[in-house]
Legacy VTK file of the C-alpha trace (Angstrom):
# vtk DataFile Version 3.0
C-alpha trace
ASCII
DATASET POLYDATA
POINTS 442 float
0.000 0.000 0.000
2.869 2.358 0.780
4.277 1.752 -2.712
0.901 2.434 -4.278
0.615 5.706 -2.402
4.043 6.696 -3.677
2.991 5.965 -7.248
-0.129 7.988 -6.720
1.782 10.963 -5.375
4.251 10.829 -8.288
1.388 10.902 -10.769
-0.332 13.768 -8.933
2.910 15.735 -8.870
3.315 15.276 -12.625
-0.181 16.622 -13.193
0.504 19.583 -10.929
3.709 20.322 -12.875
1.756 20.339 -16.145
-0.871 22.623 -14.649
1.532 25.309 -13.492
3.702 25.224 -16.613
3.944 28.149 -18.958
1.048 28.981 -21.254
-2.533 27.756 -21.126
-2.711 23.982 -20.989
-5.430 21.454 -20.423
-5.005 18.403 -18.256
-3.511 16.451 -21.144
-0.660 18.912 -21.028
-1.673 20.247 -24.435
-1.433 23.913 -25.269
-4.861 25.509 -25.635
-3.666 28.958 -26.675
-4.572 30.457 -30.037
-3.571 28.438 -33.064
-3.679 29.572 -36.686
-1.964 28.200 -39.772
0.873 30.636 -39.191
1.667 29.155 -35.767
2.011 25.607 -37.107
0.010 24.413 -34.088
-0.442 20.654 -33.931
-2.407 20.367 -30.688
-5.277 17.916 -30.825
-8.441 19.795 -31.788
-11.242 19.577 -29.215
-14.047 21.198 -31.008
-17.671 22.183 -31.379
-19.803 23.162 -34.338
-21.702 26.137 -32.899
-23.392 27.517 -36.009
-26.712 28.012 -34.198
-25.139 30.303 -31.632
-25.969 33.616 -33.351
-29.610 32.646 -33.738
-29.851 31.373 -30.172
-28.458 34.611 -28.805
-30.707 36.693 -31.082
-33.798 34.909 -29.742
-32.727 35.608 -26.168
-31.648 32.127 -25.177
-29.698 32.319 -21.919
-26.691 30.081 -21.351
-25.957 29.252 -17.725
-22.920 27.951 -15.888
-23.262 25.140 -13.363
-23.865 27.658 -10.572
-26.810 29.152 -12.458
-24.999 32.350 -13.464
-25.555 33.595 -17.038
-22.414 33.331 -19.147
-21.234 33.750 -22.726
-21.613 30.376 -24.450
-18.156 30.635 -25.990
-16.672 31.210 -22.560
-18.539 28.196 -21.185
-17.063 26.087 -23.966
-13.563 27.478 -23.556
-13.689 26.945 -19.802
-14.304 23.284 -20.521
-11.445 22.776 -22.947
-12.915 23.571 -26.360
-10.076 24.978 -28.456
-11.710 25.084 -31.914
-15.063 25.842 -33.503
-16.750 24.896 -36.768
-19.113 27.251 -38.603
-21.316 26.402 -41.569
-21.876 28.903 -44.355
-25.025 29.177 -46.456
-25.050 31.307 -49.614
-28.292 33.288 -49.277
-30.136 31.828 -46.291
-33.601 32.505 -44.953
-34.316 33.941 -41.512
-35.562 30.600 -40.154
-33.896 30.209 -36.782
-32.951 26.537 -37.292
-32.564 26.100 -41.052
-31.471 29.599 -42.042
-28.997 32.297 -41.017
-25.286 31.303 -41.227
-24.489 33.823 -43.948
-21.074 35.356 -44.458
-21.547 38.221 -41.994
-22.801 36.029 -39.147
-19.984 33.570 -39.767
-17.388 36.343 -39.559
-18.890 37.765 -36.365
-18.749 34.441 -34.498
-15.332 33.570 -35.943
-13.873 36.854 -34.696
-15.272 36.267 -31.207
-13.829 32.759 -31.162
-10.440 33.888 -32.449
-10.273 36.602 -29.815
-10.783 33.904 -27.191
-7.883 31.894 -28.561
-9.892 29.343 -30.538
-9.128 27.837 -33.925
-11.711 27.940 -36.721
-13.104 25.567 -39.350
-15.418 26.844 -42.094
-17.945 24.405 -43.563
-19.216 25.440 -47.008
-22.621 23.948 -47.868
-22.926 25.635 -51.286
-26.653 25.942 -50.716
-29.127 28.337 -49.126
-29.903 25.789 -46.406
-28.871 22.300 -45.278
-26.838 20.213 -47.678
-26.467 16.500 -47.002
-26.755 13.011 -48.482
-30.409 13.485 -49.447
-30.353 17.092 -50.609
-27.749 19.233 -52.322
-29.896 22.043 -53.723
-28.283 24.862 -55.651
-28.539 28.346 -54.156
-31.480 30.177 -55.709
-29.160 32.749 -57.282
-27.233 29.966 -59.062
-30.226 27.909 -60.112
-30.113 28.684 -63.824
-26.344 28.954 -64.181
-24.406 26.837 -66.646
-21.805 24.381 -65.389
-19.039 26.820 -66.255
-20.812 29.501 -64.244
-21.191 27.093 -61.327
-17.449 26.549 -61.319
-16.975 30.305 -61.091
-19.687 30.527 -58.405
-17.949 27.984 -56.178
-14.610 29.730 -56.564
-15.983 33.238 -56.010
-18.151 32.347 -53.010
-15.392 30.368 -51.297
-12.718 32.977 -51.914
-14.967 35.875 -50.908
-15.883 34.349 -47.536
-12.290 33.391 -46.726
-10.804 36.722 -47.778
-13.474 38.539 -45.750
-12.592 36.427 -42.725
-8.913 37.135 -43.205
-9.536 40.866 -43.433
-11.426 40.605 -40.142
-8.369 38.995 -38.590
-9.320 35.321 -38.822
-7.508 32.793 -40.984
-9.302 29.437 -40.680
-7.163 26.419 -39.935
-9.481 24.130 -41.889
-11.952 24.611 -44.750
-14.536 21.979 -45.582
-15.582 21.921 -49.239
-19.176 20.726 -49.249
-21.141 18.970 -46.542
-21.696 15.185 -46.494
-20.986 14.892 -50.194
-20.805 11.238 -51.372
-23.820 11.988 -53.553
-22.236 15.153 -54.896
-22.931 18.891 -54.687
-25.074 21.408 -56.552
-27.563 18.914 -57.968
-28.127 17.942 -60.685
-24.951 19.300 -62.326
-22.623 18.105 -59.578
-24.413 14.905 -58.652
-21.682 12.292 -58.336
-23.583 9.344 -59.813
-24.383 11.417 -62.892
-20.906 12.709 -63.600
-17.976 12.144 -61.234
-15.726 14.333 -63.352
-17.975 17.376 -63.000
-18.426 16.741 -59.297
-14.672 16.672 -58.692
-14.158 19.772 -60.823
-16.500 21.632 -58.473
-14.630 20.328 -55.419
-11.318 21.388 -56.904
-12.619 24.900 -57.507
-13.216 25.144 -53.768
-9.686 23.915 -53.115
-8.244 26.358 -55.661
-10.134 29.241 -54.038
-8.841 28.356 -50.577
-5.104 27.941 -51.080
-4.360 31.496 -52.359
-5.834 32.870 -49.125
-3.297 30.847 -47.133
-1.732 27.691 -48.508
-1.440 26.278 -44.987
-5.209 26.015 -44.617
-6.149 22.327 -44.686
-8.956 21.447 -47.084
-11.387 18.792 -45.860
-13.640 16.443 -47.810
-16.562 15.354 -45.641
-18.324 11.980 -45.742
-21.133 10.570 -43.635
-21.158 7.066 -42.101
-17.533 6.962 -41.037
-18.088 3.441 -39.735
-18.733 2.035 -43.241
-15.420 0.887 -44.731
-16.812 -0.107 -48.135
-18.525 3.240 -48.550
-15.342 5.127 -47.642
-13.230 3.174 -50.125
-15.824 3.464 -52.876
-16.044 7.232 -52.505
-12.414 8.165 -51.987
-11.092 5.676 -54.546
-13.419 7.245 -57.096
-12.640 10.891 -56.425
-8.916 10.114 -56.358
-9.266 8.517 -59.797
-10.688 11.860 -60.914
-7.822 13.784 -59.279
-9.632 15.424 -56.393
-7.487 17.821 -54.372
-7.789 17.766 -50.578
-5.722 17.440 -47.397
-7.998 15.857 -44.792
-10.699 13.195 -44.703
-13.494 14.328 -42.393
-15.999 11.711 -41.197
-19.156 11.883 -39.174
-20.223 9.353 -36.564
-23.698 9.228 -35.016
-24.508 5.878 -33.382
-28.112 7.073 -32.948
-28.674 7.096 -36.699
-27.116 3.650 -36.957
-29.797 2.466 -34.506
-27.251 0.736 -32.323
-25.102 1.426 -29.304
-21.693 2.907 -30.037
-20.037 -0.188 -28.608
-21.189 -2.112 -31.685
-19.509 0.190 -34.213
-16.706 2.112 -32.493
-14.114 -0.443 -33.593
-15.262 0.056 -37.189
-14.627 3.792 -37.230
-11.365 3.302 -35.309
-10.145 0.879 -37.984
-11.402 3.106 -40.799
-9.565 6.165 -39.497
-6.288 4.270 -39.685
-7.040 2.652 -43.035
-8.060 5.927 -44.685
-4.929 7.661 -43.400
-2.758 4.873 -44.779
-4.619 4.221 -48.042
-4.817 7.860 -49.173
-1.966 9.410 -47.152
-4.316 12.007 -45.647
-4.878 13.377 -42.176
-8.202 12.372 -40.642
-10.777 13.947 -38.332
-14.208 13.202 -36.952
-15.866 16.477 -37.910
-19.307 15.598 -36.567
-20.306 13.462 -33.610
-23.232 13.487 -31.214
-25.205 11.435 -28.745
-28.581 11.588 -27.012
-28.572 14.513 -24.618
-30.570 12.765 -21.912
-28.389 9.632 -21.902
-25.422 11.526 -20.531
-23.324 8.618 -19.353
-23.699 6.715 -22.614
-22.793 9.788 -24.682
-19.908 10.499 -22.313
-18.559 6.988 -22.865
-19.045 7.221 -26.633
-17.081 10.466 -26.835
-14.271 9.045 -24.752
-14.041 6.171 -27.224
-14.121 8.458 -30.294
-11.394 10.713 -28.906
-9.266 7.661 -28.175
-9.829 6.269 -31.682
-8.744 9.514 -33.378
-5.737 9.937 -31.095
-4.716 6.360 -31.873
-4.135 7.118 -35.571
-0.369 6.747 -36.169
1.910 9.711 -36.693
-0.398 12.217 -34.979
-2.478 12.242 -38.159
-5.751 12.087 -36.268
-6.329 15.817 -35.907
-9.393 16.167 -33.709
-13.080 15.642 -32.946
-15.992 18.068 -33.405
-19.248 17.724 -31.443
-22.100 18.996 -33.599
-24.077 21.816 -31.935
-23.434 20.816 -28.302
-25.067 24.057 -27.143
-28.180 23.437 -29.303
-30.507 22.712 -26.380
-33.541 20.713 -27.480
-36.320 23.046 -26.392
-34.814 25.675 -28.696
-33.584 23.542 -31.599
-35.707 20.387 -31.594
-32.410 18.499 -31.947
-31.871 15.652 -29.520
-28.171 14.929 -29.993
-26.865 18.066 -28.310
-24.955 18.229 -25.017
-26.998 20.778 -23.068
-29.547 20.281 -20.321
-33.058 21.671 -20.500
-32.237 24.074 -17.655
-29.764 25.966 -19.865
-26.616 24.416 -18.378
-24.003 22.227 -20.081
-24.559 18.542 -19.439
-21.934 16.182 -18.112
-20.918 15.711 -21.745
-20.886 19.409 -22.558
-17.220 20.126 -23.426
-14.203 18.191 -24.582
-12.063 18.376 -21.458
-11.506 20.522 -18.406
-8.969 23.232 -17.979
-7.454 23.973 -14.630
-7.565 27.299 -12.861
-5.761 27.504 -9.557
-7.807 27.857 -6.375
-11.056 26.758 -8.037
-13.099 23.635 -8.186
-12.898 22.443 -11.785
-15.847 20.733 -13.383
-15.453 18.263 -16.236
-18.419 18.023 -18.575
-18.505 16.937 -22.251
-15.981 14.227 -23.040
-14.821 13.600 -19.511
-11.543 12.323 -20.864
-9.585 13.487 -17.853
-9.815 13.306 -14.065
-11.292 16.238 -12.191
-8.871 18.045 -9.942
-10.093 19.665 -6.725
-7.672 22.439 -5.833
-8.776 23.758 -2.444
-5.804 26.110 -2.244
-2.297 26.472 -3.591
-0.128 23.855 -1.994
-3.075 21.681 -0.974
-3.242 18.044 -1.905
-4.723 17.184 -5.281
-7.283 14.428 -5.137
-8.037 12.223 -8.144
-11.693 11.321 -7.824
-11.730 7.986 -9.569
-12.425 4.494 -8.338
-11.348 3.223 -11.751
-7.886 4.661 -11.254
-7.516 2.923 -7.915
-8.789 -0.360 -9.312
-6.334 -0.220 -12.193
-3.454 0.591 -9.851
-4.496 -2.117 -7.418
-4.692 -4.712 -10.159
-1.061 -4.064 -11.012
0.127 -3.999 -7.418
1.490 -7.538 -7.384
3.614 -6.925 -10.446
4.649 -3.562 -9.044
5.863 -5.154 -5.843
8.005 -7.504 -7.899
9.524 -4.471 -9.571
8.294 -5.599 -12.979
5.679 -2.935 -13.645
5.909 0.705 -14.560
3.356 3.270 -15.600
4.126 4.591 -19.055
2.796 7.833 -20.458
0.557 5.863 -22.802
-0.831 3.888 -19.914
-1.457 7.008 -17.881
-3.347 8.451 -20.856
-5.441 5.321 -21.050
-6.180 5.601 -17.332
-7.293 9.190 -17.645
-9.579 8.412 -20.572
-11.594 6.181 -18.298
-11.730 8.329 -15.189
-15.056 9.197 -13.631
-16.369 12.691 -13.059
-15.598 14.029 -9.595
-18.069 14.388 -6.766
-18.445 18.054 -7.709
-19.992 17.205 -11.081
-21.388 13.709 -11.066
-23.616 13.289 -14.108
-27.292 12.899 -13.424
-28.386 9.286 -13.476
-30.631 8.476 -16.412
-32.453 5.325 -17.283
-30.510 4.092 -20.310
-33.786 2.725 -21.717
-35.145 6.229 -22.152
-35.397 7.638 -25.644
-36.371 10.872 -27.281
-38.969 10.407 -29.979
-39.169 13.996 -31.166
-35.861 14.676 -32.891
-34.832 16.526 -35.971
-31.445 17.104 -37.525
LINES 1 443
442 0 1 2 3 4 5 6 7 8 9 10 11 12 13 14 15 16 17 18 19 20 21 22 23 24 25 26 27 28 29 30 31 32 33 34 35 36 37 38 39 40 41 42 43 44 45 46 47 48 49 50 51 52 53 54 55 56 57 58 59 60 61 62 63 64 65 66 67 68 69 70 71 72 73 74 75 76 77 78 79 80 81 82 83 84 85 86 87 88 89 90 91 92 93 94 95 96 97 98 99 100 101 102 103 104 105 106 107 108 109 110 111 112 113 114 115 116 117 118 119 120 121 122 123 124 125 126 127 128 129 130 131 132 133 134 135 136 137 138 139 140 141 142 143 144 145 146 147 148 149 150 151 152 153 154 155 156 157 158 159 160 161 162 163 164 165 166 167 168 169 170 171 172 173 174 175 176 177 178 179 180 181 182 183 184 185 186 187 188 189 190 191 192 193 194 195 196 197 198 199 200 201 202 203 204 205 206 207 208 209 210 211 212 213 214 215 216 217 218 219 220 221 222 223 224 225 226 227 228 229 230 231 232 233 234 235 236 237 238 239 240 241 242 243 244 245 246 247 248 249 250 251 252 253 254 255 256 257 258 259 260 261 262 263 264 265 266 267 268 269 270 271 272 273 274 275 276 277 278 279 280 281 282 283 284 285 286 287 288 289 290 291 292 293 294 295 296 297 298 299 300 301 302 303 304 305 306 307 308 309 310 311 312 313 314 315 316 317 318 319 320 321 322 323 324 325 326 327 328 329 330 331 332 333 334 335 336 337 338 339 340 341 342 343 344 345 346 347 348 349 350 351 352 353 354 355 356 357 358 359 360 361 362 363 364 365 366 367 368 369 370 371 372 373 374 375 376 377 378 379 380 381 382 383 384 385 386 387 388 389 390 391 392 393 394 395 396 397 398 399 400 401 402 403 404 405 406 407 408 409 410 411 412 413 414 415 416 417 418 419 420 421 422 423 424 425 426 427 428 429 430 431 432 433 434 435 436 437 438 439 440 441
């Protein structure tokens, strides 16, 4: 027992050293200060698509911290470890609060706020006036009667205009996504993939060509749904590569809810696919959309832990990050059930990617819960790791430790922290895992 206590104290001391090191760091020891292409930042991206935020604020929605105090949503996210945001762009959207907005000006306004808070930015071009996805890729009304040649110019001009406008406002995105969930193509019918793969790829490449002159370090993403489906991934990316598509990153989405199964049945599939795609096409990979049922907090918590681990496990640090889709999109406002916000206006226990530490405060860990919660009562006080799992894992290795044959590697410590429970200061509410939400829309 004495030896176990010594191991525990060594580990706690290491965490404390990370916490008081220079710069802003999360409990992984990763820098969470501002990153742009010019800084060559390679920190793992812990992210949220927050494209509804402008509309939510405009309708008076009030975001609350765990103590009930009103707080800027971006600050709530940053406090919990979010270091990047994703923003969708529609061409000429309506004023519908859920399916509209997200024009260039709103995108710039939120991007500037995020950048000023030290966050990185991804821009997601839909090339439509509203949602684009596997079942609908409608042309913007202003482009409806344009020839294919004009559509090529439209894609270039729209992409370049938004990115240059962002840059002039002081924001250079780190990533740009050309099209949204595009295995079936873009700008139907001209860019429908099954009709003409060559035309489809030409449109994609116009987006790429419009992005790189703004800053050639911006990484261009191609986005596919169903990241768990290996055959679908190979079919799509083999085909666009045959037509010479230009891109830097494969972005997948992963929603176990839409697969009608628990994440435990498919997480190994997406983990394998992330590695295979990286190797097969020599591209970086990300999970650019993920979500779980807001009222099944523990299950969503566990799913996100597993997704983070899968992306981090891609060799060569080529798994770049994970984006939760609209975590702040509380259901009573949005009608969307896969958010990470409670009905009382507060982040759920799965509300942000990881916790950040501020001395002399009690730190709460919602969202991914990938790290232990640290209770810092005062400077110089003991730091308590609130985790029975940690103690069980240490205890199970005690016999080997006593024989001097066991050591705790950095990788093993990371694995321990991925499984740690939330502290007594922020235990997730207990939900019946049989519950379901029948009224959902995406």
